[in-house]
C-alpha positions, 0 to 999 in steps of 0.5 A: 175196193183196195188192192193188196199190194203183197198178192200177185195179180190173178192173171199172172197167178193163173199164167204161172199154173198154166206153165206149170200144167204144161211142164207137168203134161210134157213129163206125162206124154213126153212129146206133144203137137202144137194142138195136144198143147192148145188142147191142155191149156185151153187155149188158141194157136197164138196162146200156144205160141206165147206159152212156148216162147215163156218156156224158151230153150226148156223146149225143143222142136222137132219134126215127124211125119210132117207135124211138128212136135214139142218135147221138154229138155228138162230131166225130171228133177230139173222140171221139178225144180222149175215147177217150184222156182216158178211157185215161189217166185210168184208168191213172194214177189210183190207188185211194185207200188205206184204213187196215184195222179193225185199224190203225184199232182199234191206234190206239184208245188204249182197246183192248188186244191180245194177239196170238201169233205163229203159223205160221197165218193167223188173221183177226182180227175187230174189233167196235165193241160193248161187252165183255160177259161170256159168259153161260155164265161167268157161270152158272158164276161169277156177274155180272161183278164191278167190285171183282173186276177192280180187285184183279188 
């Protein structure tokens, strides 16, 4: 499967969409309890806490009748601008390109690879530990001899 580097990952896009929905719900209702926020986003209390942390200073907290209420501190124009900013940032922000482990290993002059061309895909796992002789081979032929390797 090929991943597109110019597309926002689905989890990030979903999170941004839920933040926009939360801001719209705040605009429609005014103030909400954490339980109401959880119902809007369809998540539990720990998820509500994370979304409120993401909104940061854009949400104010107050207590009425022993219940904590959350309300949006942004005006209607500021909230609309915030939603537009979130959606355009997500669409225009590509994921960072990280080289694969194999590409990094190919650049290391101390490593040698012999890979046959084949029709079948075979995953290559790059290990960073020291190369050692197999214990069964050592049992049959003895420990690895550096002098023998020099003759080859």
